[in-house]
C-alpha positions in Angstrom: 0.0 -0.1 0.0 2.6 2.5 0.9 0.6 4.7 3.0 2.7 6.1 5.9 0.8 8.2 8.3 4.1 9.2 10.3 4.9 11.9 7.6 1.6 13.9 7.8 1.2 13.4 11.5 4.9 14.4 12.2 4.5 17.6 9.9 1.3 18.5 11.6 2.7 18.2 15.2 5.7 20.3 14.0 3.6 23.1 12.6 1.1 23.3 15.5 4.2 22.9 18.0 5.9 25.8 16.3 2.7 27.9 16.4 2.0 27.1 20.0 5.6 27.6 21.2 5.8 31.0 19.3 2.6 32.1 21.0 4.1 31.1 24.3 7.4 33.1 23.8 5.5 36.2 22.5 2.7 36.4 24.8 2.3 38.4 27.8 3.4 36.7 31.1 0.4 38.2 32.9 -2.0 35.6 31.1 -0.1 32.9 32.8 -1.1 33.9 36.4 -4.0 31.4 36.6 -1.7 28.6 35.8 0.6 29.4 38.6 3.1 31.5 36.4 3.7 28.5 34.2 3.9 29.1 30.6 1.6 26.3 29.4 1.6 27.2 25.9 5.5 27.1 25.6 5.8 23.9 27.2 3.1 22.0 25.3 4.4 23.6 22.1 7.8 22.1 23.0 6.2 18.7 23.5 4.5 18.9 20.2 7.6 19.9 18.5 9.5 17.0 19.9 6.9 14.5 19.0 6.7 15.9 15.5 10.6 15.5 15.2 10.3 11.9 16.4 7.6 11.1 14.0 9.3 12.4 11.0 12.6 10.8 12.1 10.7 7.4 12.4 9.2 8.2 8.8 12.7 8.9 7.3 14.3 5.8 8.6 11.5 3.6 7.6 11.7 4.8 3.9 12.3 1.9 1.4 
């Protein structure tokens, strides 16, 4: 069949992680007062970026 779902999923995670991490870096720190000062957008953006990199790396490794 040749359908590898890791490419689109990895690219989607990379894109969404970059957007979310960028928002976390550029946003006002005052909005994180309700989350005990933790920049949730930055951390979850980093998690999505790492998982996207892992997915793309696994898709590249499995290339025939």
